[in-house]
C-alpha positions in Angstrom: 5.3 18.3 -0.3 6.2 14.8 -1.4 9.9 14.0 -1.4 11.4 12.8 -4.7 13.2 9.6 -3.9 15.7 7.4 -5.7 16.7 4.0 -4.6 19.9 2.2 -5.7 21.7 -1.0 -4.8 25.5 -1.0 -4.8 26.6 -4.6 -4.5 30.1 -6.0 -5.2 28.6 -9.1 -6.6 26.8 -7.1 -9.4 30.0 -6.6 -11.5 30.0 -5.3 -15.1 33.7 -5.5 -15.7 37.0 -4.1 -14.7 37.4 -0.6 -16.0 40.1 -0.4 -18.6 42.0 2.8 -17.6 42.2 3.8 -21.3 38.5 4.8 -21.0 39.8 8.0 -19.6 41.9 8.9 -22.7 41.9 12.1 -24.6 42.9 13.6 -28.0 45.3 16.1 -29.5 44.9 17.0 -33.2 46.9 19.4 -35.3 43.9 21.7 -35.3 43.4 25.4 -34.3 45.5 26.1 -31.2 45.5 22.7 -29.7 49.2 22.1 -30.4 50.6 25.6 -31.1 49.8 28.0 -28.3 48.2 25.1 -26.5 50.6 22.4 -25.4 53.5 24.2 -27.3 54.5 27.8 -26.8 58.4 28.3 -26.7 58.0 32.0 -25.7 55.8 31.3 -22.7 57.2 31.9 -19.3 56.5 28.3 -18.3 58.0 26.6 -21.4 60.5 23.8 -21.0 63.6 23.2 -23.0 61.5 21.6 -25.8 59.1 24.6 -25.9 56.2 22.8 -24.1 54.1 24.7 -21.6 54.6 23.2 -18.2 51.5 25.0 -16.7 49.4 23.1 -19.2 51.3 19.9 -18.6 50.4 20.2 -14.9 46.7 20.5 -15.6 46.9 17.4 -18.0 48.5 15.5 -15.2 45.7 16.5 -12.9 43.3 14.7 -15.3 45.5 11.6 -15.1 45.0 10.8 -18.9 46.4 7.4 -19.7 46.3 7.5 -23.5 46.2 10.4 -26.1 45.1 10.0 -29.7 47.3 11.8 -32.3 47.6 13.5 -34.8 43.9 13.4 -35.8 41.1 13.5 -36.5 40.4 14.9 -39.9 44.0 16.2 -40.0 45.4 12.7 -40.3 43.8 12.0 -43.7 46.4 14.3 -45.5 49.2 13.8 -42.9 52.7 13.1 -44.3 54.4 11.8 -41.2 57.9 12.2 -42.8 57.4 15.9 -42.8 57.0 16.0 -39.1 60.3 14.3 -38.2 64.0 15.3 -38.6 65.6 18.7 -38.0 62.9 21.2 -37.4 64.4 23.9 -39.6 64.4 21.5 -42.6 60.7 20.5 -42.2 58.3 21.7 -44.9 55.2 23.7 -44.5 52.0 22.1 -45.7 48.4 23.0 -46.5 46.1 21.3 -44.0 43.1 20.5 -46.1 40.9 19.4 -43.3 40.9 22.7 -41.4 42.2 25.1 -44.2 45.2 25.9 -42.1 49.0 26.1 -42.7 50.9 23.3 -40.8 54.5 24.4 -40.1 55.5 21.0 -38.6 57.3 22.6 -35.7 55.9 19.9 -33.4 55.9 16.4 -34.9 55.8 12.8 -34.1 58.9 12.6 -31.9 58.2 15.7 -30.0 54.7 14.6 -29.3 55.8 11.2 -28.0 58.3 13.0 -25.7 55.5 15.3 -24.4 53.1 12.4 -23.9 55.8 10.7 -21.8 56.2 13.8 -19.7 52.5 13.9 -18.9 52.5 10.2 -18.0 50.5 9.1 -21.0 50.8 6.7 -24.0 50.1 7.6 -27.6 47.3 6.2 -29.7 48.6 6.8 -33.2 46.4 7.2 -36.2 47.6 6.3 -39.7 46.6 8.1 -42.9 44.2 5.9 -45.0 42.8 8.9 -46.8 45.4 10.3 -49.2 47.9 7.4 -48.4 47.8 3.8 -47.6 49.2 0.4 -46.6 52.9 1.0 -47.4 53.0 4.4 -45.6 51.3 2.9 -42.5 53.9 0.1 -42.4 56.8 2.7 -42.9 55.4 4.7 -40.0 55.1 1.7 -37.7 58.6 0.6 -38.6 59.9 4.1 -37.7 58.1 4.1 -34.4 58.4 0.6 -33.1 61.3 -1.4 -34.8 64.4 -1.4 -32.7 66.9 -0.7 -35.6 68.8 -2.1 -38.6 66.2 -1.1 -41.2 65.6 2.0 -43.3 63.0 3.7 -41.1 64.1 2.5 -37.7 67.6 3.8 -38.4 66.1 7.0 -39.6 64.5 7.4 -36.2 67.8 6.7 -34.6 69.4 9.3 -36.9 66.9 11.7 -35.7 68.0 11.3 -32.1 65.7 8.7 -30.9 67.8 5.5 -30.3 65.0 3.5 -28.5 61.8 2.8 -30.3 58.6 4.6 -29.3 56.8 1.3 -28.7 53.4 2.7 -29.6 50.9 -0.1 -28.9 47.5 1.3 -30.1 46.9 2.4 -33.7 43.9 3.8 -35.5 43.3 2.7 -39.0 42.3 6.1 -40.5 39.7 8.5 -39.2 36.0 8.8 -39.9 36.3 7.2 -43.3 32.5 7.0 -43.6 32.2 10.8 -43.7 31.9 12.6 -47.0 33.9 15.5 -45.5 36.9 13.3 -45.0 39.8 13.8 -47.4 40.0 10.5 -49.2 36.5 9.3 -48.1 35.9 5.7 -48.9 32.8 3.6 -49.3 32.3 0.8 -46.8 33.6 -1.8 -49.2 36.7 0.3 -50.1 37.6 1.0 -46.5 37.0 -2.5 -45.2 39.4 -4.0 -47.8 42.1 -1.4 -47.2 41.9 -1.5 -43.5 42.0 -5.3 -43.4 45.1 -5.4 -45.6 46.8 -2.6 -43.7 46.0 -4.4 -40.4 47.5 -7.7 -41.7 50.7 -6.1 -42.8 51.1 -4.0 -39.7 50.8 -7.0 -37.4 53.5 -8.8 -39.3 55.8 -5.9 -38.4 54.7 -5.8 -34.7 52.3 -8.6 -33.5 51.9 -6.9 -30.1 49.9 -3.9 -31.3 46.3 -3.3 -31.0 44.4 -1.9 -34.0 41.2 0.2 -34.2 38.9 0.0 -37.3 36.9 3.0 -38.2 33.3 2.8 -37.2 30.6 5.4 -37.8 31.3 9.1 -37.3 27.9 9.7 -35.5 24.8 7.8 -34.6 22.8 9.7 -37.3 25.1 8.7 -40.2 22.9 7.3 -43.1 25.2 4.2 -43.3 25.0 3.4 -39.6 25.1 0.5 -38.6 25.6 -1.2 -42.1 29.1 0.5 -42.2 30.1 -1.5 -39.0 28.8 -4.8 -40.3 30.3 -4.4 -43.7 33.7 -3.2 -42.7 34.1 -5.6 -39.8 33.4 -8.6 -42.1 36.7 -7.7 -43.7 38.6 -6.6 -40.6 37.3 -8.9 -37.9 40.2 -11.3 -37.9 42.9 -8.5 -37.8 41.5 -5.7 -35.5 40.8 -5.4 -31.9 38.4 -2.5 -31.6 35.9 -0.5 -33.6 35.6 3.2 -33.1 32.6 5.4 -32.3 32.4 9.2 -32.5 29.7 11.4 -31.1 29.2 15.1 -30.2 26.2 16.8 -28.8 25.0 20.4 -28.4 22.0 22.4 -27.1 21.2 24.1 -30.3 17.5 24.4 -29.5 18.1 26.0 -26.1 16.0 23.1 -24.4 18.2 22.3 -21.4 16.0 19.5 -20.1 16.0 17.7 -23.4 19.7 18.4 -23.9 20.6 16.4 -20.7 18.7 13.4 -22.3 21.3 13.1 -25.1 23.4 10.7 -23.0 20.5 8.2 -23.7 21.3 8.6 -27.4 24.9 7.7 -26.6 23.7 4.6 -24.7 21.7 3.5 -27.7 24.6 4.1 -30.0 26.9 1.8 -27.8 24.3 -0.9 -27.6 23.7 -1.0 -31.4 27.5 -1.2 -32.2 27.9 -4.0 -29.6 25.0 -5.9 -31.2 26.5 -5.3 -34.7 30.0 -6.5 -33.6 28.4 -9.7 -32.1 26.4 -10.3 -35.3 29.7 -10.2 -37.3 31.3 -12.5 -34.7 28.4 -15.0 -35.0 28.4 -14.8 -38.8 32.1 -15.5 -39.0 32.0 -18.1 -36.2 34.6 -16.1 -34.5 36.1 -16.6 -31.0 36.9 -13.0 -29.9 34.8 -10.1 -29.1 35.4 -6.8 -31.0 35.5 -4.1 -28.2 34.7 -0.5 -28.5 36.9 2.5 -28.7 34.8 5.7 -28.3 37.7 7.7 -29.3 35.9 11.0 -30.0 33.2 12.3 -27.6 32.2 15.6 -26.1 30.0 18.7 -26.4 30.7 20.6 -29.6 28.4 23.3 -31.0 29.2 26.7 -29.4 31.8 27.7 -32.0 30.3 26.3 -35.2 29.4 29.6 -36.9 32.7 31.4 -36.1 34.6 28.3 -37.3 32.8 28.2 -40.6 33.4 32.0 -41.1 37.1 31.7 -40.2 37.8 28.7 -42.6 35.8 30.3 -45.4 37.0 33.8 -45.3 40.4 33.6 -43.6 41.9 30.2 -44.8 45.6 29.1 -44.5 46.4 30.7 -41.2 48.9 29.2 -38.8 47.1 27.9 -35.7 43.9 29.9 -36.1 41.4 29.9 -33.2 39.0 27.1 -34.2 36.6 25.0 -32.2 37.2 27.0 -29.1 33.9 26.2 -27.4 33.4 28.0 -24.1 31.6 25.5 -22.0 28.7 26.1 -19.6 27.7 24.4 -16.4 25.0 22.4 -18.3 27.7 21.1 -20.7 29.6 19.8 -17.6 26.4 17.9 -16.6 26.1 16.3 -20.0 29.8 15.3 -20.0 29.2 13.8 -16.5 26.3 11.8 -17.9 28.3 10.6 -20.9 31.1 9.4 -18.4 28.5 7.4 -16.5 27.3 5.9 -19.8 30.8 4.8 -20.7 31.4 3.3 -17.3 28.1 1.4 -17.5 29.5 -0.3 -20.6 33.0 -1.1 -19.3 32.6 -4.7 -20.3 32.9 -3.6 -24.0 34.0 0.0 -24.1 37.7 -0.4 -23.3 39.0 2.9 -24.8 37.5 6.4 -25.0 39.0 9.8 -25.8 37.5 13.1 -24.7 37.9 15.2 -27.8 40.0 17.2 -27.3 42.4 18.2 -24.5 43.6 21.7 -24.9 41.9 24.8 -26.5 40.0 22.8 -29.2 36.7 21.7 -27.6 38.7 21.1 -24.5 38.6 21.0 -20.7 41.9 23.2 -20.7 42.1 26.6 -22.3 44.9 29.0 -22.8 44.7 32.7 -23.4 46.1 33.6 -26.8 49.6 35.2 -27.3 51.2 33.3 -24.4 48.6 34.2 -21.6 47.5 32.0 -18.7 45.8 28.6 -18.7 42.5 27.8 -17.0 39.9 24.9 -16.5 36.7 24.8 -18.2 33.5 23.5 -16.5 33.9 20.1 -18.2 37.3 19.7 -16.6 35.9 18.6 -13.3 33.6 15.7 -14.0 36.3 14.2 -16.3 38.9 14.7 -13.5 36.6 13.0 -10.9 35.9 10.1 -13.1 39.5 9.7 -14.1 40.8 9.8 -10.5 37.9 7.7 -8.8 36.5 5.7 -11.6 39.3 3.1 -11.8 38.4 -0.4 -10.5 35.4 -2.6 -11.1 32.3 -1.1 -12.5 29.1 -2.2 -10.7 25.9 -2.7 -12.3 23.6 0.2 -11.3 20.2 -1.2 -10.0 18.2 2.1 -9.7 14.5 3.1 -9.1 14.1 6.7 -10.0 11.3 9.2 -10.9 11.0 10.2 -14.6 11.3 13.6 -16.2 9.3 14.6 -19.3 11.3 16.0 -22.3 10.4 17.4 -25.6 12.0 14.9 -28.0 13.3 12.0 -25.7 9.9 11.3 -24.1 10.3 10.5 -20.3 13.8 10.1 -19.0 15.2 8.9 -15.6 15.7 11.9 -13.2 18.9 10.3 -11.9 21.6 8.5 -13.8 24.3 6.8 -11.6 27.0 4.2 -11.6 29.4 2.9 -8.9 33.0 1.8 -9.1 34.7 -0.5 -6.6 38.4 -0.3 -6.2 39.4 -3.4 -4.2 43.1 -2.5 -3.9 42.3 0.9 -2.3 39.2 -0.5 -0.5 37.1 2.4 -1.9 33.7 2.7 -3.5 32.6 5.7 -5.6 29.1 6.6 -6.7 28.9 8.9 -9.6 25.4 10.4 -9.9 23.7 13.2 -11.9 20.4 14.6 -11.1 19.3 15.8 -14.4 15.9 17.0 -13.3 16.2 20.8 -13.5 13.3 21.4 -11.1 13.5 19.0 -8.2 16.0 17.7 -5.6 16.3 14.0 -5.2 17.0 12.0 -2.0 19.1 9.0 -3.0 19.1 5.9 -0.8 21.9 3.6 -1.8 22.0 0.1 -0.3 25.7 -0.7 0.5 25.2 -3.7 2.8 27.7 -5.8 0.8 30.4 -3.3 1.7 30.3 -3.9 5.4 32.7 -1.8 7.4 32.8 1.1 4.8 32.4 4.7 5.9 31.7 7.9 4.1 34.9 9.6 2.9 33.4 12.7 1.1 30.6 14.0 -1.0 31.7 16.3 -3.9 29.3 18.4 -5.8 29.4 20.4 -9.0 26.4 22.7 -9.2 25.5 26.3 -10.1 22.2 28.3 -10.1 22.8 29.4 -13.7 23.0 26.6 -16.2 24.8 28.9 -18.6 27.6 29.9 -16.2 31.1 29.6 -17.6 34.7 29.7 -16.4 37.3 32.1 -17.7 40.9 33.0 -16.9 41.0 34.3 -13.4 37.2 33.8 -13.0 36.3 30.2 -12.0 32.6 30.5 -11.7 31.9 26.7 -11.7 34.1 24.6 -9.4 33.5 21.5 -7.3 32.8 21.8 -3.6 32.7 19.4 -0.6 29.2 19.2 1.0 27.6 17.6 4.0 24.7 16.1 2.1 25.3 12.4 2.8 25.1 10.0 5.7 25.2 6.3 6.5 22.2 4.8 8.2 21.6 0.9 8.7 23.7 -0.1 5.6 22.5 2.7 3.3 24.1 5.9 2.0 21.4 8.6 2.1 22.4 11.5 0.0 20.7 14.7 -1.1 21.2 15.3 -4.9 20.3 18.9 -5.7 18.5 19.6 -8.9 20.9 19.9 -11.9 24.0 18.5 -10.1 27.0 16.2 -10.6 27.7 14.2 -7.5 30.7 12.1 -6.4 30.0 10.1 -3.3 33.1 8.3 -2.0 33.2 5.5 0.6 36.3 3.8 2.2 36.9 0.9 4.4 37.2 1.8 8.1 40.7 1.4 9.5 41.0 -0.3 12.8 
């Protein structure tokens, strides 16, 4: 039988860009059990003095998440930040129009910034440009970042936070192109509002970076005209444009499902081209970079979520968007991570949406139960731990695989990251051929003196296998499937597998 062979060149001269660590960000929204019963549960046996679950905190630390977007998401478009600060017993309850829930404001802005600090992360703050606007965004920024001596900075100090939070990354609204959004805007309306808000915010704190809302998905009818129209207004004042995209195997066609990362690639390329068109049209000097601040698999819970919001509205922290992820979902998440790293020159931030309970790598059992890791936890953890450094252009020759709607796709997708400080090289590779193993030969002659450190694999014979509390069916393992011969790493990539092949400089 003929072997299926893949060739790859890993050369330290073929550099894409240094990976911005913020590409391994995540997202917490006031949605479902993400906050309440997720990160916060005062009655839980592991809760700290602020009521946050330390078992969950330890899992978040394992992921090494450098930045977390907050508080939404659709939730932010009717968020009154003033209700989330000050004495907890004086905070009002509010109807959350986005998710038809009741928000009690027991966890707010100050508590979340304290939690983020405890998990070694920064906050990416979103402002409400749906039901509110410029003045409220400026007031919030003053509350968070101004040292003192003004109305809102002194209010923060009165609330017990003497030092400013110094939040450096801000989103100008959320998914404003979407008709589902509270306060949805046309592209012309949003462009003007975002530009004027950005101008004012940078007067208050010139050191912040701002993210303009891009399209909510690749298939939005206004894409990419939304980007070109809004960026013509915001170009001089913002640093990033956002992208959002979710995938799901609704048809049950697993081989075609694993081709969805190709759609993500096309999305990124089109947004980059649009940003560069606006730059040329305005004769600008700077590149607008990309913040892919919502991405993941999301489809398992859609029917249950619709039923809950329609028939049982206004609950406190209802179970919403609690997708139970399969092994094949983990493969697609790995493919999406490879896609982000391949565009490290322009994708400088990204947020896996979300972090706990809501379409999340970390789950908690309801009513104060245990916490556990979903299948998608592992490729994200591997990429976050070993994907920091310089992304190298993947030069690959691979067989093709036929699919139902994506035509022929590459059997193997891969990227390498070189960390010169640690003298390490990591190859991330997914064999997305569901029927055939692949032998990968990676030329590493430019890394003379490097040896094999480990080969980690995530695989399972059942594509639909899931993890649950106390039953971790899908977990990574160390394998003896790689060797170095004459300047090449030769690795066996089993069918339907996520592979992390790590090299390190020999010590004398």
